[in-house]
C-alpha positions in Angstrom: 125.4 118.3 89.4 121.8 117.6 90.4 121.8 114.6 88.2 124.9 113.3 89.8 123.5 113.9 93.3 120.4 111.9 92.4 122.4 108.9 91.3 122.6 106.7 94.4 125.1 104.3 92.7 127.5 107.2 92.0 127.1 108.5 95.5 127.9 105.0 96.9 131.0 104.9 94.6 132.4 108.1 96.0 131.8 106.9 99.6 133.8 103.7 99.1 137.3 105.3 99.6 136.3 107.1 102.8 134.4 104.1 104.1 137.4 101.8 103.4 139.8 104.0 105.3 137.2 104.1 108.2 136.9 100.4 108.3 140.6 99.7 108.1 141.7 102.2 110.7 138.7 101.9 113.1 137.1 98.5 113.0 140.2 96.4 112.2 142.1 97.5 115.3 139.0 96.8 117.4 138.7 93.3 116.0 142.4 92.7 116.5 142.1 93.8 120.1 139.2 91.5 120.7 141.3 88.6 119.2 144.3 89.5 121.5 142.0 89.4 124.5 141.6 85.7 124.2 145.4 85.2 124.1 148.3 85.2 126.6 151.0 87.3 124.9 153.9 89.3 126.1 154.5 90.9 122.7 157.7 88.8 122.0 157.0 85.1 122.4 154.3 83.3 120.4 150.7 83.8 121.5 148.9 81.1 123.6 145.1 80.8 123.3 143.6 81.0 126.9 139.9 81.4 126.0 138.0 83.5 128.6 140.8 83.4 131.2 141.6 87.1 130.8 137.9 88.0 131.3 137.6 85.6 134.3 140.6 87.2 135.9 139.2 90.7 135.2 135.8 90.1 136.8 136.8 87.7 139.7 140.5 88.0 140.6 141.6 91.6 139.9 140.2 93.7 142.8 141.7 96.9 141.3 139.4 96.4 138.3 136.3 97.0 140.3 138.0 100.0 141.9 138.6 101.3 138.4 135.0 100.8 137.5 133.8 102.6 140.6 136.2 105.5 139.8 134.8 105.7 136.3 131.3 106.0 137.8 132.5 108.7 140.1 133.9 110.6 137.1 130.7 110.1 135.2 128.5 111.3 138.1 130.7 114.3 138.7 130.7 115.2 135.0 126.9 115.0 134.7 125.7 116.3 138.1 128.5 118.8 139.1 130.3 119.9 136.0 127.3 120.3 133.8 125.2 122.4 136.2 128.2 124.6 136.8 128.7 125.0 133.1 125.0 125.8 132.6 125.2 128.5 135.4 128.2 130.1 133.8 126.6 130.0 130.4 123.6 131.8 131.8 125.9 134.3 133.4 127.9 135.2 130.3 124.7 135.2 128.2 123.4 138.2 130.2 123.9 141.6 128.7 126.4 143.0 131.1 129.6 144.8 130.9 132.7 142.6 130.6 130.8 139.4 129.7 133.3 138.6 126.8 136.1 138.9 129.3 134.4 136.5 131.7 133.7 134.1 128.9 137.3 134.0 127.8 138.5 133.6 131.4 136.1 130.6 132.0 137.1 129.0 128.7 140.9 129.6 129.2 141.6 126.3 131.0 140.2 124.3 128.1 142.9 125.6 125.7 145.6 124.3 128.1 146.8 120.7 127.5 145.7 118.1 130.1 149.3 117.4 130.9 150.0 121.0 131.6 146.9 121.4 133.8 147.7 118.2 135.7 151.3 119.3 136.4 150.1 122.7 137.5 147.7 121.1 140.0 150.3 118.7 141.2 152.3 121.7 142.3 149.3 123.3 143.9 148.5 120.1 145.8 152.1 119.6 146.9 152.2 119.0 150.6 155.4 120.9 151.2 155.5 123.8 148.7 152.0 123.7 147.3 149.8 126.8 147.2 146.8 125.1 148.7 148.4 124.1 152.0 150.1 127.5 152.2 146.7 129.3 151.8 145.2 127.1 154.5 148.0 127.9 156.9 147.7 131.6 156.1 144.0 131.6 157.1 144.8 129.6 160.3 143.4 126.3 158.9 146.8 124.6 158.9 145.3 121.4 160.5 143.5 120.8 157.2 146.8 120.8 155.3 147.7 117.4 154.0 149.1 115.4 151.1 146.1 115.7 148.9 147.2 113.4 146.2 149.0 111.0 148.6 146.0 110.2 150.8 143.5 107.5 149.7 140.7 109.6 151.3 141.4 112.8 149.2 143.2 111.7 146.1 140.1 110.9 144.0 138.3 114.1 145.0 141.4 116.1 144.3 141.6 114.7 140.7 137.8 115.2 140.2 138.2 118.9 141.2 140.9 119.4 138.6 139.0 117.7 135.7 135.9 119.7 136.6 137.9 123.0 136.6 139.6 122.0 133.3 136.5 121.2 131.3 133.7 123.3 132.8 134.4 126.0 130.2 134.1 123.5 127.4 130.5 122.7 128.3 129.9 126.3 129.1 130.8 127.3 125.5 128.5 124.7 124.0 125.6 125.7 126.2 126.3 129.4 125.6 126.0 128.8 121.9 122.7 127.0 122.4 121.3 129.8 124.6 122.3 132.4 121.9 120.2 130.4 119.4 117.0 130.9 121.4 114.9 133.7 120.0 114.3 136.7 122.2 110.7 136.6 121.2 110.1 133.6 123.5 111.4 135.6 126.5 109.4 138.7 125.6 106.2 136.6 125.3 107.0 134.8 128.6 107.6 138.2 130.3 104.1 139.3 129.4 102.8 136.2 131.3 105.0 137.0 134.3 107.7 134.4 133.6 111.0 136.2 134.4 114.2 135.2 136.1 114.2 131.5 137.1 110.8 130.9 135.6 112.1 132.0 132.2 115.0 129.6 132.6 112.7 126.8 133.8 110.0 127.2 131.1 112.0 128.7 128.1 115.7 128.1 128.3 115.9 124.5 129.7 113.2 123.0 127.4 114.6 124.7 124.2 118.1 123.7 125.3 117.3 120.0 125.8 119.0 118.8 122.6 122.2 120.7 123.5 122.1 119.4 127.1 121.7 115.8 125.8 124.9 116.3 123.6 126.8 117.6 126.7 125.7 114.7 128.8 126.8 112.2 126.2 130.2 114.0 125.8 130.7 114.1 129.6 129.9 110.5 130.0 132.2 109.3 127.2 135.0 111.6 128.5 134.6 110.2 132.0 134.8 106.6 130.9 138.0 107.3 128.8 139.8 109.4 131.4 143.5 108.7 131.4 146.0 111.5 131.0 145.1 113.6 134.1 145.1 110.5 136.4 148.3 109.2 134.8 150.1 112.5 135.4 148.8 113.4 138.8 148.7 110.0 140.7 149.4 107.2 138.2 146.4 105.5 139.7 147.6 105.6 143.3 147.7 105.6 146.2 146.6 102.0 146.5 144.6 102.1 143.3 142.3 104.8 144.8 142.4 106.8 141.5 143.0 104.1 139.0 140.8 104.0 135.8 140.1 101.4 133.2 142.1 103.2 130.5 145.1 103.6 132.9 144.9 99.9 133.9 144.8 98.9 130.2 148.0 101.0 129.6 149.8 99.6 132.6 149.0 96.0 131.8 149.7 96.2 128.0 152.7 98.5 127.8 154.4 98.4 131.2 153.8 94.8 132.3 153.9 93.4 128.7 150.6 91.6 129.3 148.9 92.4 126.0 146.2 89.7 126.4 144.8 91.1 129.7 145.3 94.7 128.5 143.3 93.9 125.4 140.5 92.4 127.5 140.3 95.7 129.5 140.2 97.6 126.2 137.3 95.5 124.9 135.5 96.1 128.2 136.0 99.8 127.9 134.7 99.8 124.3 131.6 97.8 125.2 131.0 100.0 128.3 131.1 103.2 126.2 128.8 101.7 123.5 126.2 100.4 125.9 126.1 103.6 128.1 125.9 105.8 125.0 123.1 103.7 123.6 121.2 103.8 126.9 121.7 107.6 127.2 120.3 108.1 123.7 117.3 106.0 124.5 116.7 107.6 127.9 117.3 111.2 126.8 115.6 111.1 123.4 112.3 113.0 123.5 110.0 114.8 121.1 111.3 118.2 119.9 109.6 121.0 121.9 108.1 123.8 119.9 106.3 126.9 121.1 
């Protein structure tokens, strides 16, 4: 076995089937999508080469495209600066040796096991202006003037969807961070305690530095998820009202499969792929740092 593992040609030979499948089912569709983005095609009639017209339309004529870009940024910032700190706080809470911490951990993680469609439909009912629980609660505490159509108003629709996605995935990051915290040796905390570093100081000088690699993974996952958001927006608002909650992925679906405009939909798909690759590369460059050892 050791002889086989030291033979690089044999290792390369075994990698060929998996690499072939990866190239066929991953890179070929991307290349085909890039090809379609230079065409005008409704999926039935012959394609017509239009050069960069789809990209010109995307950047200059389609106003809802820039709205979708801004909404993606809003999801990204919420994931990194709201959802992640909440997850870290919950991870610290369930890491403490207290009674019932397993119960709290399961409760916080429970929304993650629910499908996005189920969660979105649940919150559509909660936000319902007529029979929804949110407006009913507001009226019960004499705040009926705040009751409104949360998903039907351009001022509140995006915030309402952001709250749902934060609630849905905060437990996912919590579990990753909890696992990272459990991997930190108690010896560090005991040594820090002798120097007077307890409570927040222990978190500041022990937990956060030793958790930096895990935090970087969480940031990258949150950013990629934010840029690919589709299902929750599709179910809750379908991008409305007035494109106030539309996303790049949703626009791509609407253009390609509802309007039969595969060329423009492919251009949006190419933009989303490049957007994810560039931001992931920038994050890896910015967040990469030397490993901390005590």
